N, C-alpha and C positions, 0 to 999 in steps of 0.2 A: 217649623219649630210650635212645640206647647205654647200655648198664652203664656205659661209662667217664666217659661225659659224668654220671650221675648221680654215682657216686665222686668227683667230681673237686667237682660242685655240693657234697655233703654234706660233703666235707670244709672246703671255704671259709663255711660257714653254721659247721663246729663251730669255727672260727678266730676267730671273734667273737662265737658264744653267749654269751649272761649269763642262763641260765636258771636257774640255781644260782648258790649260794653259790662253789662253786668256782673262777670265774674270775678271783676276785679275787686267788688267790694260784697259778695257771699261767703258766709263762713261755713253754710254745705245748702249744698242744694237740693231742694225738695221735687223730687220728679213725679212722687204721689204713690197713695196706698190702697189696699183693698187687696182683697181674694180676686181669682182670673176668669173666674166665674161669674161673677158679677149683676146682675143684672141690669144695676142702678149706676150711674156712672154722674157724680157730681163734681165738676169746672168749677172753679171760682179764678178769682181774676191774678194775685199771686203770691208769695212770701210776703209776711210781717216779719215781726223782730221775734215773736219767739220760734217763728217756722225757722227762718235762718238759724236758728242758736240750735236746734233738735233736728232738724231734717225732715221733720211731716209737717203738714196740712193740715191749718186747723186746728191748734192748739191752743193758742190764745181764748182771751172770752170770746169772740166772735164763734169760735169752733165749741163751746162749751154749746152756744145755743141750738148750733148747729147738732149734737147729739137729744139736748132735746126737744128739737123737731123729726127728726130721723125717731124717735122713743114714741113721739105721738102718731104716727105713722104706722108705729110699728116697728119698725129695724132699728137695728144696730149699726152702729158703725161697721163693724166688722161685715157689715152683709153689704157695704157697701163700695164700691170705689172712690177715691176724694181727689181729686189734684187739682193745681190750676194752669193757666196758658199761659205764663212764662214758671220757670223755676227756678229761679231764681230774685231773691229781694230785691224790688229798687230803692235803692236809697232814698232815706222817711218815708219811704211809703208811696212814694209818685205814683204817678200812670204809670204802665209800661211803654215804652214807644211803641211807632211801626217797626222799627227793624227789631224791636227783640221781640216784639209778635211773632215776627217773621222765624227769627232763629230760633222759636222753640216752636214752632209748628207743628214743623218736621216730628218733632219728638213727640207730641199729641195724639197726630195722624195714626202715627203706630199702637200707637198705646189704645185707640180706639179702634182701630182694625183686631187686634192683638182679645180685646174685652167682647167687643161685638155684644154689646148693651142695648139689654130692650127699648130703658128710656134713659135720655140726656139731657141733665139737670142743672142751666149756667146758672153762676152765682151771679150777679151782677151785670157791669151792661159791657165790658170787656170780652166775656166769655160768649153772653148773649151776641156781643157783634157780629162774635164766627159765624155764628148761623145765621145770621138773622140782620146782616147787616140795615143798617139804617133804624131798626125798628124802633121804637119807645117799650122800654120795660114796662111804663107805667099801664099802658094799652094793652099786655098781650101775656101780664104773669098771670099765673099758673095753671093758666093755657097749654095745653099738649096739639104740636103741630109735627105734621110730617115736613122733614127734610131733607131732600133724595132719599136715603132709603132707611134715616133715624129720624124718630120719633125725639122732638127736644121742648122740655117744658121749660121758659124762662121763670126766674125765680131772683127774687129781688135779695141781696148777698145777705148773710147773717150780719153781717156790722154794722146795715144799714141802722137796724131795729136797735142799738146799739147809740147812731147820733139823731135816729129818727123815734123816739120811744110808739109814738101813733103808727108806725109800722110797723110792728107788733102784731098787732091782732090780723093786719092783713097776710104779714107771712106766716104764720102758723094755720089761719083757713086755708094758701095755697098748699102746703106740707100737708095736712089733712086729706088731700083731694088723692093724694099720692096711690093710695092703695087702688084708688080704682081707674084711676089712669093707667094703674102698672098691667091691672086685669084686660085692659083691651091694648095696649099693646103687644100684652103677648100671644090674644086671640088675631089680630092684625097680623104678626109674622108667624104665624102658629108653633109660636114656643109657650111649651109646658112647664110647671112649674117646677124645683128640683125637686121637693116633696113629691109631687105625682110621674117625676120623673123617676123617683127612687120607688117611688112601690109598683110601678111597671114593671120595671127590672125583677124587683121579687116574685112578682106573682108568675112573669115569665119562668122566671126558676120555678119556682114551683108545679107548673104546667111539664115544665121537662124533665123532674126529677120521677114520676112515673114511666116516661116511655125510657127512660137510662134504667133503671131495673125489668124490662121486660127482656132487655138485651140480654140478663145472666137468665 
């Protein structure tokens, strides 16, 4: 099944999911959003008030700051895929519970498989804990690590800068490294950029045209 169809199917399943108690208080589920060919996948913790209202991730103040961080790295929100480890809002924005994380994990794993991103960026300790259990974000933030066959970068959640302004400089510096880290990941994975792929296809078509003309 094409990646976009898989993502759409997951979103449909999430919208009616009743695998944990969070479905009882949700207004809208937040499966995640972004292009099916995104090289970068950002995974936060859970939807907040605004996300629960709109069904979209990172649409509040933290989302505004995330857009600034991406812009600094030369990216737009439309370039990346954004989601959370839990797809429904925990009441009063409390931390997600283990059974809630487990209920959503099957969806997240399928999303990761469909996207096959070059880099996964975890935003906050719960998403970091999925890939690097027991790690402390204060010691590894902004560093790219190989986890299985994935490259993962742990970042502070953008909301942290709203509560602790002194972290803003650190978060900005971490995101500024993203273009360089993405290049490293591409080389390690043997991937090329979408621009390079399009150029290669165009050049291949130009080479093919003279061959076809010789047939007539």
